[in-house]
TORTI-293723 format. One record per residue (C-alpha): x, y, z; residue in three letters. Coordinates in steps of 0.1 Angstrom, whole numbers, padded with zeros to 4 digits, always signed. Example, Ala and Ser with C-alpha at 12.3 -4.5 7.8 and 13.67 -1.06 7.14 Angstrom:
% TORTI-293723
+0123-0045+0078Ala +0137-0011+0071Ser 
//
This chain:
% TORTI-293723
+0823+1027-0032Met +0841+1047-0005Glu +0809+1067+0001Tyr +0787+1036+0006Ser +0813+1020+0029Leu +0814+1051+0050Leu +0776+1052+0051Ala +0773+1017+0063Arg +0800+1022+0089Ser +0782+1052+0103Ile +0747+1036+0103Lys +0762+1005+0120His +0778+1027+0148Asn +0745+1046+0153Glu +0725+1014+0155Gly +0746+0996+0180His +0755+1022+0207Lys +0745+1000+0236Leu +0764+0970+0222Glu +0795+0992+0218Asn +0793+1004+0253Ile +0790+0969+0266Tyr +0819+0957+0245Glu +0839+0987+0256Gly +0835+0977+0292Arg +0846+0942+0285Ile +0877+0955+0266Glu +0885+0979+0294Ala +0883+0950+0319Ser +0907+0929+0297Asn +0931+0957+0294Tyr +0932+0966+0331Ser +0933+0929+0341Glu +0963+0921+0318Phe +0982+0952+0329Cys +0976+0944+0365His +0990+0909+0361Ile +1020+0922+0342Val +1027+0947+0370Arg +1025+0918+0395Cys +1052+0900+0375Ile +1073+0932+0375Glu +1070+0935+0413Glu +1082+0899+0417Arg +1112+0907+0394Leu +1120+0938+0414Ile +1121+0917+0446Val +1142+0891+0429Leu +1165+0918+0417Glu +1170+0930+0452Arg +1178+0895+0464Gly +1205+0890+0437Val +1218+0925+0443Ser +1223+0917+0480Ser +1248+0890+0469Val +1267+0917+0449Leu +1266+0943+0477Glu +1274+0921+0507Asn +1300+0898+0491Arg +1328+0889+0514Thr +1362+0881+0498Pro +1376+0846+0505Ile +1400+0845+0534Gly +1387+0875+0553Val +1372+0855+0581Thr +1386+0821+0592Ser +1357+0815+0617Thr +1322+0806+0610Leu +1298+0835+0612Thr +1261+0838+0610Leu +1247+0852+0577Pro +1234+0887+0578Ser +1197+0878+0572Val +1187+0914+0581Glu +1195+0924+0545Thr +1168+0901+0532Val +1132+0913+0535Asp +1111+0883+0544Lys +1078+0900+0534Ser +1091+0907+0499Glu +1105+0872+0493Leu +1072+0858+0507Leu +1054+0875+0478Ser +1077+0859+0453Ile +1071+0824+0466Thr +1035+0827+0456Ser +1046+0823+0420Leu +1053+0786+0419Ile +1049+0759+0394Ser +1015+0743+0390Glu +1030+0709+0392Asn +1038+0714+0429Glu +1009+0707+0453Asn +1023+0723+0484Gln +1047+0752+0491Val +1070+0750+0520Glu +1066+0782+0542Pro +1095+0806+0536Ile +1103+0808+0573Glu +1110+0770+0573Asn +1131+0771+0542Ser +1169+0769+0541Leu +1171+0805+0530Leu +1165+0817+0566Phe +1180+0787+0584Ser +1210+0799+0605Arg +1219+0763+0615Lys +1219+0749+0580Ala +1238+0778+0564Leu +1262+0792+0590Pro +1288+0805+0565His +1282+0836+0544Arg +1295+0819+0512Lys +1271+0790+0516Ser +1243+0815+0523Tyr +1251+0835+0492Gln +1252+0803+0471Leu +1218+0793+0484His +1204+0827+0475Ile +1216+0822+0439Ile +1201+0787+0437Ile +1168+0800+0452Thr +1168+0829+0428Ser +1171+0805+0399Arg +1141+0786+0411Lys +1121+0818+0416Ile +1130+0831+0381Tyr +1119+0797+0367Ser +1085+0801+0384Asp +1082+0837+0371Ile +1090+0825+0336Tyr +1063+0798+0338Asp +1038+0824+0350Ala +1047+0846+0320Thr +1041+0817+0296Gln +1008+0810+0312Leu +0998+0847+0308Ile +1007+0845+0271Asn +0987+0814+0266Ser +0956+0828+0283Val +0957+0864+0270Tyr +0975+0859+0237Gly +0945+0857+0214Phe +0926+0884+0233Ile +0956+0907+0230Leu +0957+0900+0192Leu +0921+0910+0188Leu +0924+0941+0210Leu +0954+0954+0192Phe +0938+0948+0158Ile +0907+0967+0169Arg +0928+0995+0184Ala +0948+0999+0151Ala +0916+0998+0130Ala +0900+1023+0154Gly +0929+1047+0151Leu +0930+1045+0113Val +0892+1051+0111Thr +0889+1079+0136Asn +0920+1098+0125Ile +0910+1095+0089Tyr +0875+1109+0096His +0890+1137+0117Leu +0915+1145+0090Ala +0887+1145+0064Ser +0868+1171+0084Ile +0896+1194+0095Thr +0920+1192+0065Ile +0900+1182+0034Ser +0867+1197+0045Gly +0848+1166+0034Tyr +0811+1167+0042Val +0789+1136+0046Phe +0754+1149+0040Val +0735+1118+0051Glu +0750+1121+0086Tyr +0734+1151+0102Lys +0760+1155+0130Asn +0789+1152+0106Trp +0815+1179+0113Gly +0798+1192+0144Thr +0816+1199+0176Ala +0801+1168+0192Gly +0812+1146+0163His +0847+1160+0164Ile +0850+1156+0201Ser +0838+1120+0198Ser +0865+1112+0173Leu +0892+1128+0194Val +0880+1109+0225Thr +0882+1076+0207Trp +0916+1084+0193Ile +0928+1092+0228Val +0913+1060+0242Ile +0928+1037+0216Phe +0962+1054+0217Leu +0964+1055+0255Ser +0954+1018+0257Thr +0981+1007+0233Ile +1006+1029+0251Thr +0997+1017+0286Met +1000+0980+0276Met +1033+0984+0257Thr +1049+1005+0283Val +1038+0981+0311Thr +1052+0951+0293Cys +1084+0970+0284Gln +1091+0979+0320Met +1087+0943+0331Thr +1111+0931+0303Ile +1137+0957+0313Leu +1135+0944+0349Lys +1143+0909+0338Ser +1172+0921+0317Lys +1186+0941+0346Lys +1188+0908+0366Ile +1210+0894+0338Gly +1232+0925+0341Asp +1236+0920+0378Ile +1246+0883+0373Ile +1272+0894+0348Gln +1287+0918+0373Lys +1288+0890+0399Leu +1306+0867+0374Ile +1333+0893+0367Leu +1341+0897+0404Gln +1371+0877+0416Gln +1379+0855+0434Pro +1348+0833+0432Leu +1344+0797+0444Arg +1339+0772+0417Ser +1304+0762+0429Asp +1293+0799+0430Met +1308+0805+0396Leu +1290+0775+0381Gln +1256+0786+0395Gln +1261+0821+0383Leu +1269+0809+0348Lys +1238+0786+0349Leu +1217+0815+0361Phe +1230+0837+0333Ser +1222+0810+0307Asp +1188+0806+0322Gln +1180+0843+0320Val +1193+0845+0284Ala +1173+0815+0271Lys +1142+0819+0292Ser +1135+0856+0284Glu +1105+0873+0300Ile +1084+0886+0272Lys +1048+0890+0263Phe +1032+0881+0229Ser +0999+0885+0212Ala +0992+0849+0203Phe +1028+0846+0192Trp +1022+0869+0162Phe +1043+0897+0177Phe +1058+0907+0210Asn +1041+0934+0231Val +1068+0960+0239Asp +1077+0995+0229Met +1088+0984+0194Ser +1051+0974+0188Leu +1040+1009+0197Leu +1064+1024+0172Tyr +1054+0999+0145Thr +1017+1005+0150Met +1020+1043+0150Leu +1041+1041+0118Thr +1016+1018+0101Ser +0986+1039+0111Val +1003+1070+0098Thr +1011+1053+0065Thr +0976+1040+0060Tyr +0961+1074+0067Ile +0984+1091+0042Ile +0975+1065+0016Val +0938+1069+0022Leu +0940+1107+0020Met +0959+1106-0012Gln +0935+1080-0027Ala +0905+1101-0019Lys 
//
């Protein structure tokens, strides 16, 4: 039975080379498109992290200045924050230009404390928009990711098993004239590298984005631990901390499993187990 299944598999692959090439292009496009969008989310989180960090680094203790001073807006990069504001909720029809917002209004926020409080409130809104964008990505790419990961896992098991059968067991499939040749072995190795690199690239990209969101939570906790803090600032920081904890930035494959480094470890472990079982069964 194993012989017949292997024969059908090889004949199917030989008979549909053009279709496989076309499907491979589609899958490569899906992979690269998803990774590009995730990297965009990561870039927005990096800019958001800088904005929250500016509150930690430029914090002025209460009572140092008794006069009203202008906020140090030079520490905020307008071009970076402008890129964040592109991620807004779909329910809003129009976005107010960042130059006209209260974030850079010297007249509206003349005191540093009010300015820092406004940064926290604005950061909460931006994080909410990023979270909504992440949920939209999961709903659009979730099922596609599930199929791609299943195919990658099956491809790894099949190609590694065939490679191990040739190199370790010396198994010869006589009906396939190119079986065991250098071209056949190189083809198996190429597909193994393609599947493995694809899984690695996607999991690492998602993991880096997740770590950036967790780092924002760490910065918020450092801000909360600093004393003294105004009651309104402390309240907003606690709300921001709860928001980051409850609205975690994560990516999933149709809500079956999360896409991160733990998925890479699980897939490699499962593939290795299946190959060992197949080799022993043969």
